[in-house]
N, C-alpha and C positions, 0 to 999 in steps of 0.2 A: 569634573564629571562631564566634560565635553562642551561643545558649542551649542547644543540643542538645535542643530541645523535640520534635523529630521522632524517631521510633524509629530507632535506629542500624542496624537490620537490616530486611530485607524477606523474607517467606517464599517465596522462589523455590525450585525444586527443584534440588538438587545432583546428583541421579541420577534416572533415569527408570525407573519400574516396568516389569518385563518381563511381568508377568501381565496377560493380556488383560482379565480381569474388573476388575482394579484400574484399568487404563487407561480402560476404558469409563466409570468413575465420575468421572474427572477431566476438567475442561474441557480440550479439546484444545490450546487456546492458553495453557496455563499456562507462564509464563516459567521456563526451565530453563537451567542452565549448559551441558549437552550440546547443546541445540538452540536456545538463545536464544529468538528470536521465531517460529521454525518450530513447527508442531504437535509434540506429544510423540512421535507415531509417524506413518508415512505414512498419508494419508487413505484411508478405505475407497473401493474402486472399484465395488463392487456394492451395490445396495439390497436389503432384504428382499423375498422373493417377493410380498408383498402390494402392493408398489409397482411391479409389472411393467409396468403401463401407462405410468407415468411414465418408467421406464427405456427403454421402447420408443420413446416420443416423443423422448427425448433422443438416442437412438442414430440416429434418422432425421432429427434437426433440422439438423445442420451443412450449410453450403453444399456441402461435400464430406465425405461420411461416411467411416467407417473402411474401408469396402470400396472407396472411391474413386468411388462413385456420387453423383450429385446428390441432395442432401437436401431437406427440406421448405422450408428458407429459400432454396434455389436456385430453387424453383418458386413461392415465395411462397404456400405452402399450409399453413404451420404453424398459423396461427390457426384455419382451418377444421377441420383434423384435431384440434387440441386440444379445441375445443368439441364435437366429435363423439365423441371417445374418452375423455377424461380424467374420471374420477369424483372426487368430493370425498373425499379420503383423510385428512381431519383426525382421524377416530376411530382410524385406523391409526397416526398419529403418536403419539397418546396411549399406545398400547400399547408403544412403544419409547422413551419419554421418559427412562427411566433409563439408557439406553445413549447417552452424550453423543457418542461417535464416530459412531454411526449418525445421530443427530439432526443432527450437523454435516454429514454427507454429504447428508442430505435438505435442509438449508438451502442448501447449494451448488447442488443440482440444481433445487430450486424457483426459486432466484434466476436461474439460467440460463434456465429456461423462461419466467419472468416477463419478463425483459428482452427475450428474443427475441420474445415475443408483443407486448409494448408497442411495440417499435421496428421490427417487420417492415415496416410501411408506409413508414417512413422509409428503410429499407434499399432497398426497391423503387424509391423515387424517386431515391435516390442512385445506384443502378446505372444508371438511365436518364439520369443527368447533370443531374437536377433538384435543387432545394433539399430539405432534409429534410422540410419540411411538418409536419403533425401526426402524432404517434404515436397509438396507441389510448388513449382517455381513461378507459377503465374496465378494471379487471382482474377477470375473472370469478371468482365465488366458489370454483370448483373449484381455482383457483390461489391466490386471495387468502387464503382461510381457512387452508389448511395452511401456507402461507408465513408468515403472521402467527404461527401456533402454533409452528413450529420456530424462528422468530426470537426469540420470547419465551423459549423454553427455552434457546436458545444465548446470549442476551444481545446479539443483533445487531439492526440495523434490518431491517424486512421488505423489503429491496431489496438488490441485489448490492453486496457490499463487497469491498475488496481482499484482506484476509486470509481472511475466512470463506468466500468463495465463488470469486472469479475467479482468484486467484493462489495463495495459500499453502495452500489446502486443495484444490488442483486439480492435484496431480502424483502420479505413480506411478513406481515403479522397474521398469524393464524386466527387470532381473535383480537380485533382492534382494542377492545376494552381492557385487555391484559397488558397492553403496551409492549415495552422493549425487553421484558424478561426473557432470558435465553430460551426457555422451553417454548416460548411463543414465536420464535423466529423460524422462518423457512426460506429456502432458496427459491428464486424465480426461475433461473436457468442453471443447468448443470451439464457436465460432459459424461460423467460416469454414473454413480449411484446417488448423486447429490440431492435428488428430489425426495429421497428418504432422509428425514431429519436426523436419524441415528447413524447415518453413514459417515465415514471419515472425510469424504469430500465436503459434505454439508458442515461437519465440525470444523474443518480447516477454514472455510469462509466465514462461518457464523461466529467463531471465536474472535475473528478480526472485527466484525461488526460490533460484537459485545464489548470489545476493548475500546473501540472508538466512541461508543456512546458515553464514555467518561471524559471525552475531550473538551466538553463545554467547561467543566471545572478547571481543566488545564489552561484553556484559553483565558479564563477569567483570572486565574492566579498569575499568569504571565503578564497580562495587561496591567493588573494592579501593581505588580512588582516594578514594572517599567515606569508607570506613572509616579509611584512613590520615590523611586530612585531619582527621577528628574526633579522632583520637588524637595529632595533631601529629607523625606519623612521616614525615619528609621523604623518606627513601629509599623507603619503601613507596608513598608518594604518587606519586613520580616513576615507579616501576615500573608503577603503575596507569595513569598517563597514557600510558606507553610501550605498554601493552597496548591502550589505546583507539586510538592511532595505528596500531599494527600491524594491528589488525582492520580499521580503515577503509581502510588501504592495500589490503588484500585485497578489500574491498567495492568500492572504486573501480576496481580492476583488472578485476574481473568485469563491473562496469557498463560499462566501456569496450568490452566485447565485444558490446554491443547493436548497434553499427553494422553488424556482419557477420551477426549472427544474426537481426536483424529490420530489414528494409530500409525506409528512409524512404518510398519510393514505394508500399509495400504497406500501411502502417499505417492509412490512412483507409478501407480496404476492410472492415476488421473493427471499427474504432473506433466505428462507428454503434451497435453493440450494447452498448457500455459507458458510454454517456451516462446521466446520472441524470435526475431530474425537476426538481429545484431549479434555478431560473434558466435553464432551457432553453426555447427557443422551441417545441419539440415538445410541451410540456406547459404551456401558459400558465396553466392554472388548477389544476394538480396532477392526480392520478389518483385516481379513486374505487376503493377496494378493496371490491368487492361482498361482502356478508356480514360485513364487518368494520366499515366506517364509510361512511356516505353523504356525509360531509364529505371533500372531496378531500384526499389526503395527498401529501406532497412529501419526497423524500429525495435527497441528493447521490449522484452516480454513483461508480463504481469509479475510484480514483485512487491511483497510486503514492505520492502525498503522504500517504496514510494508513498508510504503513509506519511502523514504530516506531523504526528505527535512528537517523535524523536527529533526531527529537524527543528521543531519549535523549541525543544529543550536545548539542543545544540546552539541555536542562535541566541536564545535568552541568556544562557550561562556562558556564552562566548567560549565554547569548547574549541580549541585550536586543533585543526587537523593538519597532518604533515603534507607537504607539497610533493605528492607522488602521483603516478598515473592512476593508482587506486582511488585517490581522493578526487581525481578528475571524473571518474565514473560517478562518484557521489554527487558531484556538481551536475553531471548530465542527467541524473535522475530527477533533478528539480523540474525539468521541462515535462515530466510525465505526471504532473499533479494538476488538479483543477486550477484554472487561472486565478481565482480569488484566493485559494490556498497559497499559491506562489506569491501573490502580492502581499498577503499578510505575513508570510514567513520572511520575505525580504524586508518588510517594515520592522519586524521584531529584530532581525539581524542588525539593521542600520541604527535603530533606536537604542538597542543594547550597547552598541559600540559608542554611540554618541553620549549617552549618560554614564557609561562606564559601570555596568552592572557588576562585573567581576571585581574591579578595584573597590567599588563601594561596599561590596560584601566583605571584603578583606579588612575593611577599616574598623569592624566591630566584631567582637568574638561571637555573639549570638548569631549575627548574620552569617559569619563564616561557617558556623556549625550547620545552619540551615542550608547554606549553599552547598556544603559537602554532602548533606543528606540528599539534596536534589541531584547532584552528580551521581550519588550512589544508586538512585533509582534508574538513571540512564545506564549505569554500569550493569545493574541487575537485568534490565531489558536486553541489552546487547549480549550479555553472557548467555542468557536463556536462548536468544536467537542463534548464537553459536552452537549451543547444545542441540537445538533442533536440527541445525545443519549437519552436525556430526552424526546424530542418531537417525535422522530421516533420509539423509542424502549420502554423506561420505561413506557410511557403512553399508549402503545399499546399491550404489552405482558408481561407475568409473567416469561418467560423463564429466568433463572438466569445467563446465560453465554453469552458473545458476540460470534460472529462468530469465532474469533480466540481462544476461550477458556478462556478468562480472565473474572473475576467477573464483571458483567455489571455495577454495581453501584460504586464500589470502585476503579477500575483500573485507569480510566482517572483522577479522582481527585488526585490520588497519585502523578502523574507528575505535575499537575497544581498547587498544593500547593507548590511544590518545586520551581516552577517559581516565584510564589508570594514571597516566602521566599528570593530568590536571589535578586529580585527587591528591597525588603526592606533593604537588606544588602547594596546595592548600594546607596539607598536613605540616609541611615544613615552614609555612608562612606564619603560623601562630603556634609556636612552641609545641608542636606535635599533636595538639588537640587530644589530650588524654581521654576526654569524654567520648571520643570517637574511636577509641583503640580497637574495639571489636570490628568496626568497619574496615579500618586500615589494615588490620591483621589479615582479613579476608582478601583485601585488594592485593597485598604482597604475595600471598600464597596462590591466589587465583591467577595472577600474572605469570608466575612460574609454570603453573599447569598449562596455561594457554600457549606459552612459548614451546613447551614440550609437545603439545598436541599438534601445533602448526608444523613443527619440525618433522614430526612423525608422518603426517599426511603429505607434506611436501616431498619427503624422501620416498614414500610408497608410490607417489604419482609422478615422481621426477619433475616436480614443479620448479 
């Protein structure tokens, strides 16, 4: 079971401080058992008064504002108004740098404004039925300098990220007493109609938040399984795997609600604003961040692939990915997660290898069955993600790259085929596991379906 060279524990939080001053000093995305990969507390909705101009622009920015009126993106006037009104507030950022929750809110808000500014021309062309064309190739210093500063303090890239800005730090509770139930969640910032909770933009983001609120149970199950594997405690190991399976069943159940809460026909109307710079035709030479660097910079866009739940499962279950350029993209995505998430995922990966989770599971029939069920939940997640890609994107647009800069047809199947392969290894490792026949029948048939669909879209797109 390995040399136990990796620390057997990780310093995640078992409880969350209730004191606001103590919370302000902690990185908002510190992994915790109560919240998992969600921030330690609901994100701030208001900025300090010194950032009133930034707040004003963000309130007027969406295509449909909170009042229901057309916003600056609806009239394609955001860029002009930003250059006219926004001062360089980098010095104000330095005054609040010790309050990490406020810095996180500033990072979120500067990211929204930067993406809207850079991609506004692409949105205008898209609305007219044209191709995206080029985005703005330079980010003005009034945006670039404070964005670079809050990103450096927060440990993020100076561009919109899934956790730190677009999704997991972008929700509020309509009624704090009702907690995290879906109907009580609202967006703080939006590009299109997202300030309306019933909109597809709101549904797209809030379903992700709703999924991740189950990640505390996932973290607990994974940590317990690792601890028990290291101790050779079969009963506790199986209980840990059961916890992982139960958490992922809940995550997948919430994920399936995306179909109703965010409609396929609506997605591409707000997708324009979550594209990145890397590998995108809109920014063929990168973007110059004025006042930061005259060398063009390039960052991947917002992507649900940057969530930490499936990478946790990959690392815990020791899912082997092929050595391909597509897997290199998967590795690159690691740097687009909160720092504490990255550290935790690396610890899980190293600890799982050290204690030999996969081999230990295969030494016992009950453990092997639970291990297969855990793999099946990863398969279910990734298959549904592929189905979303097919219905929301492949059938709606010919743009060849996903928002994060990965090849839209080939990237997800790269990971999904690896899960199928590992499930088949488990199947053959213990006399076919007849008690899991229904799962494996689905795996074999689904793999054939995926192969046909990938071939179809590759052929249509000359990929």
